[in-house]
C-alpha positions in Angstrom: 66.7 102.5 106.6 68.7 99.6 105.4 69.3 96.7 107.9 73.0 97.1 108.1 72.6 100.7 109.0 72.0 102.0 112.5 70.0 104.8 114.1 72.0 106.7 116.6 72.5 110.1 118.3 74.9 112.9 117.2 76.4 112.8 120.7 77.5 108.9 120.2 79.3 110.1 117.1 80.8 113.3 117.7 81.9 115.9 120.3 81.3 119.7 119.9 84.1 122.3 120.8 83.1 125.9 121.3 84.8 129.0 120.8 84.9 132.7 122.0 85.7 136.1 121.4 88.9 138.0 122.8 88.2 141.3 124.5 87.4 143.9 122.0 88.9 146.4 124.5 92.4 145.0 124.0 94.0 146.0 120.8 96.9 143.6 121.3 94.3 140.9 120.7 93.1 141.7 117.3 94.5 142.3 113.7 97.0 139.4 114.1 97.5 136.5 111.7 95.1 133.9 113.0 91.8 133.8 111.2 88.8 134.2 113.6 85.5 132.9 112.2 82.1 134.2 113.3 78.6 133.5 111.9 79.0 136.2 109.1 81.9 134.0 107.7 79.7 130.8 107.5 78.5 131.0 103.9 78.5 128.5 101.2 80.2 125.2 101.7 83.8 126.0 102.6 85.6 128.3 105.0 88.6 129.9 103.3 89.0 133.2 104.7 87.5 135.3 107.7 86.7 138.9 107.8 88.5 139.4 111.4 91.9 138.0 112.7 93.3 137.8 115.9 96.8 137.4 117.6 98.2 134.4 119.6 97.9 136.6 122.6 94.2 137.1 121.7 93.7 133.3 121.3 95.3 132.5 124.5 93.3 134.9 126.7 89.9 133.9 125.4 87.6 131.0 124.9 88.4 130.7 121.2 89.4 127.5 120.0 91.3 126.4 116.8 89.6 124.5 114.1 92.0 122.5 111.9 91.8 122.2 108.0 89.2 119.6 106.9 87.2 119.8 110.2 83.6 120.7 110.0 82.4 124.0 111.8 78.8 124.2 112.8 76.8 127.1 113.6 74.7 126.8 116.7 73.4 130.4 117.1 71.7 132.9 114.6 71.7 130.3 111.9 71.8 127.1 113.9 72.5 123.9 111.8 74.5 125.5 109.0 77.7 123.4 108.6 80.9 124.4 106.6 84.0 122.6 105.7 87.0 124.2 107.1 90.0 124.8 104.7 92.3 126.7 106.9 93.7 126.8 110.5 91.0 129.2 112.0 89.9 130.2 115.8 86.0 130.2 116.3 83.7 132.3 118.3 80.9 131.3 120.6 78.3 131.0 117.9 80.1 128.2 116.3 81.3 124.7 117.3 84.1 122.4 115.9 82.8 118.9 115.2 85.1 116.2 116.6 84.2 112.6 115.2 84.5 109.9 117.9 84.2 107.1 115.7 85.5 106.2 112.2 83.3 108.1 109.9 83.9 109.7 106.4 84.3 113.5 107.2 82.1 114.5 103.9 79.4 111.9 105.0 79.2 113.8 108.4 79.0 117.1 106.5 76.1 116.0 104.4 74.6 114.5 107.6 74.4 117.9 109.1 73.0 119.4 105.8 70.2 116.8 105.9 69.7 117.5 109.7 69.4 121.3 109.2 65.4 121.1 109.6 65.7 119.0 112.8 68.2 121.3 114.4 66.1 124.3 113.7 63.0 122.5 115.3 64.9 122.1 118.7 66.4 125.7 118.6 64.8 128.3 120.6 65.2 132.0 121.6 63.5 135.4 121.3 65.8 137.8 119.7 68.6 135.2 118.5 67.9 131.7 117.5 70.3 129.0 119.0 70.4 125.3 119.7 71.1 124.0 123.2 74.1 121.4 123.1 72.0 118.7 125.0 69.3 118.9 122.3 71.8 118.8 119.6 73.6 115.7 120.9 70.2 114.0 121.2 69.4 114.3 117.5 69.1 111.1 115.8 70.4 110.2 112.5 71.0 106.9 110.1 74.6 105.9 110.3 75.8 103.7 107.3 78.7 101.4 107.0 82.1 103.3 105.9 82.2 101.9 102.3 78.7 103.1 101.8 79.1 106.4 103.4 82.0 106.9 100.9 79.8 105.8 97.9 76.9 108.0 99.0 79.1 111.0 99.2 80.4 110.3 95.8 76.9 109.9 94.5 75.8 113.1 96.1 78.7 115.2 94.8 78.1 114.0 91.2 74.4 114.8 91.4 75.0 118.2 93.4 77.6 118.9 90.7 75.3 118.4 87.7 72.7 120.4 89.7 75.1 123.3 90.5 76.0 123.5 86.7 72.2 123.7 85.8 71.7 126.5 88.5 74.8 128.4 87.2 73.3 128.3 83.6 69.9 129.5 84.9 71.6 132.3 86.7 73.7 133.3 83.8 70.4 133.3 81.6 68.6 135.5 84.2 71.4 138.0 84.0 71.2 138.1 80.3 67.4 138.8 80.6 68.3 141.9 82.8 70.7 143.0 80.3 68.2 142.7 77.5 65.7 144.5 79.5 68.0 147.5 80.1 68.6 147.6 76.3 64.9 147.5 75.5 64.4 150.5 77.8 67.5 152.3 76.5 66.4 152.1 73.0 62.7 152.9 73.8 63.8 156.5 75.0 66.3 157.0 72.2 63.3 156.6 69.7 64.5 153.3 68.3 61.7 151.1 69.1 59.1 153.4 67.4 61.1 154.1 64.3 58.9 151.9 62.1 55.9 153.3 63.7 56.9 156.9 62.8 57.5 155.9 59.3 54.0 154.9 58.9 52.4 157.9 60.3 51.6 161.1 58.5 51.9 164.8 59.4 54.0 164.2 62.7 56.4 166.5 64.1 59.8 164.9 64.3 61.3 166.8 67.3 61.8 165.4 70.8 62.1 167.7 73.8 64.0 167.4 76.9 61.9 168.9 79.9 62.0 168.9 83.5 59.7 166.6 85.1 58.3 169.2 87.4 57.4 171.3 84.3 54.9 168.6 82.7 53.4 167.3 85.9 50.4 168.4 87.9 52.0 167.4 91.1 55.3 166.0 92.3 55.0 165.4 96.0 56.1 163.1 98.8 54.1 161.8 101.7 54.1 162.6 105.4 57.2 163.5 107.1 56.0 162.1 110.7 54.6 158.8 111.5 51.2 158.3 112.7 51.0 157.6 116.5 48.9 154.4 115.9 49.1 152.9 112.3 45.7 151.0 112.7 42.4 152.6 113.0 39.7 151.7 115.7 38.0 148.4 115.0 35.0 149.0 112.6 36.3 152.1 111.4 37.5 152.8 107.8 41.1 152.2 107.4 43.3 154.0 104.9 46.1 152.0 103.3 49.5 153.5 104.5 52.0 153.0 101.7 55.7 153.1 102.4 58.9 152.3 100.7 58.7 148.6 101.5 55.4 148.5 99.4 57.0 149.7 96.2 58.6 147.4 93.8 59.4 148.0 90.1 56.1 147.5 88.1 54.0 146.4 91.1 52.9 147.1 94.8 53.9 144.5 97.5 50.8 144.6 99.8 51.9 141.6 102.1 52.8 143.8 104.9 50.6 146.8 104.1 49.7 149.0 107.2 46.7 151.2 107.6 46.1 154.8 109.2 42.8 156.3 110.7 40.8 159.1 109.2 42.4 161.8 111.4 45.9 161.1 110.2 44.9 160.5 106.6 43.0 163.9 106.4 46.0 165.7 108.0 48.3 165.1 105.1 45.5 164.5 102.2 45.9 168.1 100.9 49.6 167.7 100.8 49.8 164.3 98.9 46.6 162.8 97.4 47.5 159.8 95.4 45.0 158.8 92.7 44.6 155.6 90.8 47.3 155.3 88.2 49.7 158.0 89.6 53.4 157.2 89.6 54.7 156.1 92.7 58.6 156.2 93.3 60.7 155.2 96.3 62.7 158.1 97.1 64.7 156.6 100.0 65.2 153.3 101.8 66.4 149.9 100.5 64.4 150.1 97.4 65.4 153.6 96.4 64.8 154.1 92.8 61.8 151.6 92.6 58.9 152.9 90.7 55.3 151.6 89.9 51.7 153.0 89.4 49.3 153.2 92.2 46.7 150.4 92.0 44.4 151.7 94.6 41.1 153.3 93.5 40.2 154.4 97.0 42.1 157.1 99.0 45.6 156.1 100.3 48.3 157.7 102.6 52.0 157.9 101.8 55.0 158.2 104.2 57.7 160.7 102.8 59.8 157.8 101.5 57.3 157.5 98.6 57.1 160.2 96.0 53.9 160.7 94.0 54.3 162.0 90.4 51.1 162.9 88.6 51.6 163.8 85.0 49.9 166.6 82.8 47.7 164.0 80.9 47.8 166.2 78.0 51.4 166.2 77.8 52.8 162.9 79.4 51.4 159.4 80.5 52.0 157.6 83.8 53.5 154.5 82.1 55.9 156.4 80.1 57.4 158.2 83.2 57.4 154.8 85.0 59.4 153.2 82.2 61.8 156.1 81.7 62.7 156.0 85.4 63.5 152.3 85.1 65.7 152.8 81.9 69.5 153.3 82.3 69.2 157.0 81.4 66.4 157.7 83.4 67.7 155.8 86.4 71.1 157.6 86.3 69.5 160.9 85.9 67.1 160.4 88.8 69.5 158.9 91.4 72.9 159.9 90.0 73.3 162.5 93.1 71.5 160.7 95.9 72.3 161.9 99.3 73.0 159.8 102.5 75.5 157.2 103.5 73.4 154.3 105.2 70.3 155.0 103.4 70.4 156.5 100.0 67.8 159.4 99.3 66.5 161.2 96.4 65.6 164.6 97.5 62.3 166.1 96.1 63.9 168.9 94.2 66.0 166.2 92.4 62.9 164.4 91.1 61.3 167.8 89.9 64.4 168.6 88.0 65.0 165.3 86.4 64.9 165.8 82.7 62.8 163.5 80.6 62.8 163.3 76.8 59.3 163.6 75.3 58.2 162.8 71.8 55.9 165.3 70.2 52.7 163.2 70.5 50.8 161.2 73.1 50.2 158.5 70.4 54.1 158.0 70.2 54.5 157.7 73.8 51.6 155.1 73.9 53.4 153.3 71.0 56.5 153.4 73.1 55.0 152.1 76.1 53.2 149.3 73.8 56.6 148.4 72.2 58.2 148.2 75.8 55.5 146.0 77.3 55.4 143.6 74.4 59.2 142.8 74.6 59.2 142.8 78.6 56.1 140.6 78.9 58.0 137.7 77.2 61.1 138.7 79.4 59.1 138.4 82.4 57.6 135.0 81.6 61.2 133.7 80.8 62.3 135.2 84.2 59.4 133.5 86.0 60.2 130.2 84.3 63.7 130.4 85.5 62.9 131.3 89.1 60.5 128.4 89.2 63.5 126.1 87.9 65.7 127.5 90.5 63.1 126.6 93.2 62.8 123.0 91.7 66.7 122.6 91.8 66.7 123.5 95.3 63.8 121.1 96.2 65.8 118.3 94.1 68.8 119.1 96.1 66.7 118.3 99.4 65.2 115.3 97.6 68.8 114.0 97.0 69.7 114.3 100.7 66.5 112.6 101.8 67.0 109.6 99.6 70.8 109.5 100.5 69.9 109.1 104.2 67.1 106.9 103.6 69.4 104.3 102.0 67.9 104.9 98.6 70.6 106.7 96.6 72.8 103.6 95.8 71.8 100.8 93.3 72.1 97.2 94.4 75.3 96.9 92.2 76.9 99.9 94.1 75.9 98.4 97.4 77.3 95.0 96.5 80.6 96.8 95.5 80.5 98.4 99.0 80.2 95.0 100.6 83.3 93.8 98.7 85.4 96.5 100.4 87.8 95.3 103.0 86.6 97.6 105.8 83.1 96.9 105.2 81.2 95.9 108.4 77.5 96.9 109.8 77.3 100.2 111.1 76.6 99.1 114.8 80.1 97.8 114.9 81.4 101.3 114.5 79.3 102.4 117.6 80.4 99.2 119.6 84.0 100.3 119.4 83.3 103.6 121.1 81.2 101.9 123.8 84.0 99.6 124.4 86.5 102.6 124.6 84.0 104.1 127.2 83.9 100.9 129.2 87.6 100.7 129.1 88.2 104.2 130.3 85.6 103.8 133.1 87.2 100.5 134.3 90.6 102.3 134.5 89.1 105.1 136.3 87.6 102.8 139.1 90.7 100.9 139.3 92.6 104.1 139.9 90.2 105.3 142.5 90.4 102.0 144.6 
């Protein structure tokens, strides 16, 4: 920290004004013309609108308080430490606080201060079901305060660097979107026979016809897993445990085993005759948040499935598992498979729909293999580029944090920039800012004592 800066507590610099929620039982309190902000509105950097509105009557008859434009709103529960710059006149609920500066401080500098303090605020937050920060703990958090001209210069430098960073992130996200479009185009052409056109021209004695058939007609088995959960998901210590695969474990082209659960022998045996997944079988999520995701079974040992996962085992003389997998991921196959999903909150593909899904089959297994090879050669490059973009996005976020760290360590401005700050008419060491509020406190205290005599 620089010598003309000062380390101080948040409570010395600002007050925090809380909010509240009008009674939900009073219809006259709601759907008025006053924006009412809750934690669900605290996204991004600015508050420009809210999902809910209250009436003047609702404001007066609740603990809700109004935040004015340009004031900072801070989340203190659920996502404690998340700041947002307010652009409207809005009431707030009890999970938020309006930040009221007590000294001369640049408002944007204060906003970036809270961004930089997010980790500290999380460390002093607590709660079992809902995480929140106690106001006393919040006030006690220390941070480095810079002189006013330096605050303005730091903000200007941060915003320039962040703007460049945001432009780079936007370009990366655009590139990733284009990769997704390319991936879908590859899969679409694959099942129209376009990717193997040259391959067919080089072959001799091949039949030219493709046939549309129902999946259930060319598969040995299409079956979902257990329709009831085991009483205990983990086997006795020392006993053999069977992996218990559910929808959360199925992703496109891979199995996510981070939270894999296990079942004991009795439960596994009770459903094994119904659904006995083997290595290389197609596994499809038929309900849940990942509905439509599909991959191949990587387990060589026996596993158990929940009903949210459907096993598809092709007749190996007619169809390959990889061919089915990529067809389901293609625009045509995905629409065919999921086009008539049931359910409102949770989308569901019924088993009958899976069996009746029509799939285009080339006349030979060799062409299926060629199609899969053509898909994978193109998508492997696509996947490498997507991984590179993801890594760049992670680095960009790390760079954002590095910029904030340097800014509040006094390392962001050059010596020339610091010299220019010192020539500003309102430059003074940061401790002078705090002295004025201490004098104000002393003055108010003296007046109060005089009044009580």
